[in-house]
C-alpha positions in Angstrom: 21.2 -21.3 4.1 22.4 -20.8 0.6 25.8 -22.5 -0.5 26.8 -19.5 -2.6 25.1 -16.2 -2.4 26.4 -13.6 -4.9 24.2 -13.5 -8.6 25.2 -11.4 -11.9 21.7 -10.9 -13.6 22.7 -10.4 -16.7 20.0 -8.4 -19.2 17.2 -6.4 -17.0 14.9 -6.0 -19.2 10.8 -7.4 -17.7 11.9 -10.9 -17.0 15.6 -10.0 -16.3 14.0 -7.4 -13.3 11.8 -9.2 -12.0 14.7 -12.1 -11.8 16.8 -10.1 -9.9 14.4 -8.4 -7.4 13.1 -11.9 -6.5 16.4 -13.4 -6.1 17.2 -10.1 -3.9 14.1 -10.7 -1.7 15.1 -14.4 -1.5 18.7 -13.7 0.1 21.1 -13.3 -2.7 23.6 -10.2 -3.0 22.3 -9.3 -6.8 24.2 -7.4 -9.1 22.3 -6.2 -12.3 24.3 -5.5 -15.4 22.6 -3.7 -18.6 24.2 -1.0 -20.9 20.9 -0.2 -21.6 19.1 1.0 -18.9 19.0 3.5 -15.7 19.6 1.6 -12.6 17.9 4.4 -10.6 15.4 3.2 -8.3 16.6 -0.8 -7.7 16.8 -2.4 -4.8 20.5 -3.8 -6.0 22.8 -2.4 -7.5 23.7 -2.0 -11.0 26.6 -2.1 -13.4 26.8 -1.0 -17.4 28.6 -4.0 -18.6 28.7 -5.0 -22.1 27.5 -8.4 -22.3 29.1 -8.6 -26.0 32.5 -8.0 -24.3 34.0 -11.3 -23.0 36.7 -9.7 -21.1 34.2 -7.0 -19.5 31.6 -9.9 -18.9 34.7 -12.2 -17.1 35.6 -9.2 -15.4 32.5 -9.0 -14.0 31.6 -12.6 -13.1 35.0 -12.8 -11.0 33.7 -11.9 -7.7 30.3 -13.4 -8.1 29.3 -16.7 -7.4 26.7 -17.2 -10.4 25.6 -15.5 -13.3 21.6 -15.8 -14.9 21.4 -14.8 -18.6 18.0 -12.8 -19.3 19.7 -11.9 -22.6 18.2 -12.2 -26.0 19.1 -15.7 -27.1 21.8 -15.2 -29.7 24.1 -13.7 -26.3 23.7 -16.8 -24.2 26.8 -18.4 -25.5 29.0 -15.6 -24.9 27.9 -15.9 -20.7 27.9 -18.9 -20.6 31.7 -19.4 -21.9 32.8 -16.2 -19.4 30.9 -18.2 -16.6 33.0 -21.3 -17.7 36.1 -19.1 -17.4 35.9 -17.6 -14.0 34.2 -20.8 -12.5 30.5 -19.1 -12.5 27.5 -21.2 -11.8 25.3 -20.3 -14.9 21.5 -20.2 -15.8 19.6 -19.3 -18.6 16.0 -18.5 -20.1 16.9 -19.4 -23.5 15.0 -21.8 -25.9 17.7 -22.2 -28.8 18.8 -25.5 -29.6 22.5 -24.4 -30.6 23.1 -22.3 -27.4 22.2 -25.5 -25.7 24.6 -27.2 -27.5 27.5 -25.4 -26.2 26.6 -25.3 -22.8 26.7 -29.1 -22.9 30.1 -28.7 -24.4 30.9 -26.2 -21.4 29.4 -28.4 -18.8 31.2 -31.4 -19.4 34.1 -30.4 -17.8 32.8 -27.5 -15.6 33.3 -27.0 -11.6 30.2 -25.5 -11.7 26.6 -26.0 -12.6 25.6 -25.4 -15.9 21.5 -25.4 -16.3 19.8 -23.7 -19.4 15.8 -23.7 -20.0 15.5 -22.3 -16.7 11.9 -20.3 -17.8 8.5 -21.4 -18.7 8.8 -23.0 -21.8 11.5 -24.6 -21.9 11.7 -25.0 -18.0 8.6 -25.3 -15.9 6.3 -27.3 -18.7 9.1 -30.0 -19.1 9.9 -30.5 -15.3 5.7 -30.5 -14.9 5.8 -32.6 -18.0 8.5 -35.1 -16.4 7.2 -35.2 -13.4 3.4 -36.1 -14.7 5.3 -39.3 -16.9 7.0 -40.4 -14.1 3.5 -40.8 -12.1 2.5 -43.8 -14.9 4.0 -47.5 -14.6 4.1 -47.2 -18.3 4.3 -43.9 -20.3 2.9 -44.0 -23.7 3.0 -40.3 -24.9 3.5 -36.7 -23.3 2.0 -33.8 -24.9 3.5 -30.1 -23.4 1.6 -26.7 -24.2 2.1 -23.5 -23.4 0.7 -20.1 -24.8 1.1 -16.6 -23.5 -1.7 -14.4 -24.8 -3.4 -11.4 -24.3 -6.5 -11.9 -22.3 -8.3 -9.2 -25.0 -7.1 -10.1 -28.0 -7.4 -7.7 -30.8 -7.1 -8.0 -34.9 -6.7 -11.2 -36.7 -3.3 -12.2 -35.1 -4.7 -12.4 -31.8 -1.6 -11.7 -30.3 0.5 -9.1 -28.3 5.0 -10.1 -28.0 5.0 -9.6 -24.1 8.0 -11.8 -24.8 11.3 -11.4 -27.2 10.4 -10.8 -30.9 13.9 -12.4 -31.6 12.6 -15.5 -29.3 9.7 -15.9 -30.8 10.5 -15.5 -34.3 13.4 -17.9 -33.7 11.1 -20.5 -32.7 8.5 -20.3 -35.5 11.2 -20.6 -37.9 13.4 -23.6 -36.8 12.6 -27.3 -36.8 11.5 -28.9 -33.8 12.5 -32.0 -32.1 9.7 -34.5 -31.1 9.8 -38.2 -30.6 7.3 -40.5 -32.8 7.2 -44.1 -32.7 10.1 -44.0 -29.6 12.8 -42.2 -31.6 14.0 -38.9 -32.1 13.0 -36.8 -35.2 12.8 -33.5 -36.8 9.8 -31.7 -37.9 8.7 -28.8 -39.6 8.0 -25.8 -36.9 4.2 -24.4 -37.7 3.1 -27.8 -38.1 0.8 -30.2 -36.8 -2.0 -27.9 -36.2 -4.6 -28.9 -33.8 -7.6 -27.4 -32.1 -6.9 -27.2 -28.3 -10.0 -26.0 -25.5 -9.0 -24.5 -22.2 -12.0 -23.5 -19.5 -14.2 -22.5 -22.5 -12.0 -20.8 -24.4 -10.8 -22.5 -28.1 -7.4 -22.6 -28.9 -5.3 -23.8 -31.4 -1.7 -25.9 -30.8 1.4 -26.0 -33.5 4.9 -27.3 -33.4 7.2 -24.4 -32.3 11.3 -24.8 -31.6 12.7 -25.3 -28.5 10.0 -26.1 -25.9 11.3 -29.5 -24.7 14.5 -28.9 -23.5 16.1 -31.9 -23.2 13.3 -33.9 -22.6 13.6 -35.5 -25.9 16.7 -37.0 -25.2 15.4 -38.2 -21.6 12.7 -39.9 -23.0 13.9 -41.3 -26.0 12.9 -45.3 -26.2 10.8 -44.8 -23.4 8.3 -42.7 -25.0 6.5 -43.9 -28.2 5.2 -39.9 -28.5 6.6 -36.5 -27.1 6.1 -33.1 -28.7 5.7 -29.0 -27.4 3.5 -27.2 -29.2 2.8 -23.4 -28.7 -0.9 -22.1 -28.1 -2.4 -19.0 -29.7 -6.0 -17.9 -30.9 -7.3 -19.8 -33.9 -6.0 -18.3 -37.2 -2.8 -17.2 -35.7 -0.8 -19.9 -37.4 -2.0 -19.8 -40.7 -1.2 -16.0 -41.1 2.1 -16.3 -39.4 2.6 -18.3 -42.3 1.7 -15.7 -44.9 4.0 -13.7 -43.0 7.0 -15.4 -43.5 6.5 -17.6 -46.5 4.4 -15.2 -48.9 5.8 -12.3 -48.0 9.6 -13.8 -47.7 10.6 -12.7 -44.4 11.7 -16.2 -42.9 15.1 -15.2 -43.9 15.0 -11.6 -42.5 14.6 -12.4 -39.1 15.4 -8.8 -37.6 13.2 -7.5 -39.9 10.3 -9.6 -39.0 10.8 -9.4 -35.5 10.8 -5.4 -35.7 7.2 -5.4 -38.1 6.0 -7.6 -35.6 6.1 -5.9 -32.3 5.3 -2.8 -33.9 2.3 -4.3 -35.4 1.0 -5.8 -32.0 3.0 -4.6 -28.9 2.6 -5.6 -25.6 0.0 -5.4 -23.3 -0.8 -5.9 -20.0 -3.6 -8.0 -19.0 -2.3 -11.5 -20.3 -2.6 -15.2 -19.3 0.0 -17.7 -19.7 -1.9 -21.2 -20.5 0.2 -24.3 -19.1 -0.8 -27.8 -20.0 0.8 -31.0 -20.0 -0.8 -34.5 -20.8 0.1 -38.3 -20.8 -1.3 -41.4 -21.8 -0.5 -44.6 -20.4 -0.7 -47.3 -18.1 -1.2 -46.6 -14.1 -2.4 -49.5 -12.0 -3.4 -52.1 -15.4 -5.7 -49.3 -17.2 -5.0 -47.0 -20.1 -5.7 -43.8 -19.1 -4.7 -40.1 -20.4 -4.0 -37.7 -17.2 -3.6 -34.0 -17.3 -2.3 -31.0 -15.8 -3.8 -27.7 -17.2 -3.0 -24.5 -15.7 -4.2 -20.4 -16.2 -1.4 -17.7 -14.5 -2.8 -14.2 -14.8 -0.9 -10.8 -13.8 0.0 -10.7 -10.3 1.4 -8.7 -7.6 4.8 -9.0 -6.6 6.8 -6.8 -3.9 4.3 -3.7 -4.3 4.5 -4.0 -8.1 2.2 -5.5 -10.7 3.6 -7.9 -13.2 2.6 -9.9 -16.5 1.7 -13.7 -16.3 4.6 -14.1 -18.6 6.9 -12.0 -16.9 6.5 -13.6 -13.3 5.9 -17.2 -14.2 9.2 -17.0 -16.6 10.9 -15.1 -13.8 10.1 -17.3 -10.4 11.0 -20.8 -12.9 14.2 -19.1 -12.9 14.7 -18.2 -9.6 13.7 -21.0 -8.2 16.2 -23.0 -10.7 18.8 -20.9 -9.3 17.3 -21.4 -4.9 17.7 -25.0 -5.6 21.6 -25.7 -6.7 22.0 -22.7 -4.2 20.8 -25.2 -1.4 22.3 -28.2 -2.7 18.7 -29.9 -4.0 20.2 -29.7 -7.6 24.3 -30.9 -8.6 26.6 -28.0 -7.9 28.3 -28.8 -10.9 28.2 -30.3 -14.9 24.7 -30.0 -16.8 21.8 -29.9 -15.1 18.7 -31.0 -17.3 14.9 -28.9 -16.3 13.4 -32.6 -15.8 16.1 -33.3 -12.7 13.9 -30.9 -11.0 11.7 -32.9 -8.6 8.1 -31.3 -8.6 8.1 -31.5 -5.0 11.8 -29.7 -4.3 10.4 -26.6 -6.9 7.1 -26.1 -5.2 8.9 -26.1 -1.4 11.4 -22.9 -2.6 10.1 -19.4 -1.3 9.7 -18.8 -5.1 8.4 -22.0 -6.3 5.8 -21.2 -3.8 4.8 -18.4 -5.9 3.0 -21.1 -8.3 0.6 -22.6 -5.5 -2.9 -21.8 -6.2 -3.7 -20.5 -3.0 -0.7 -18.4 -3.0 -1.9 -17.4 -6.8 -5.7 -16.4 -5.3 -4.3 -14.5 -2.5 -1.9 -12.2 -4.7 -4.7 -11.5 -7.5 
């Protein structure tokens, strides 16, 4: 039984709509909030709430128990402040570091749970990496990598903007927090380029911002090395450096996002790669252990969803389910690494990640 039941989903794009549908299927009373789209044909009621208006947002939240922000990262702090003012549980998908600081401050005296980073990266990758590190007697290094890619890439970039262009530009340009020699530090984004092979496919990996959530804080002094990198097809990083630096678009983020999404629009046939590797001591031996997964599009509630959409949405809904059922705290700041992998996998939505469930849905 859920300790709370009424949830507002703010932002009904591809991911937001699926978050709302999955919550609805899981037994929550869902309200969708989006001024930019029709609510016709959805199995839950919708409201044209202007989420940029704090008073309108507070009014929408007052009769509800929780809110999931599926909005561009610039608006998430507005939702978080409204949730704090109305005593509403708060969840988001953002990777933005500044927004995390706002959420942490609000959570300090909150009577409800504030759970940021509930998506794929940060989110599922953080939970997976923390769990893998916990299986070692002495973990030394933790490498986390995620890529959401077209299965059949075209052009030199080998990419399609199935995710928010604002979010992609943000993570490509902001500095990245890592652990080196046991201490937290910052490194430039799009640096430390390396080659990665997954199932015979050659990829490249480079640093991007925000994918670690709060892991650096959690593991400082406990790991010698920790970083998060984005996976792309070979050559992508060099071309993006040219785009941002030599074409002087680094300081014109909105324009950069528009150009990129027009050049590389979304595709339906995508794949999400998740890669977590730990080196350390286990049973007196130095070993390397890793979890590598490839997620493909799948059918949920009679509709086909891109891999990036369902993996992100399902991760967020599982977090809501865990708070609602008391598996996670009901107040204060909740980290993704606080989520037990077994608890996550036992939720109705978390079971979507079970390999047998995936094969059955393929």
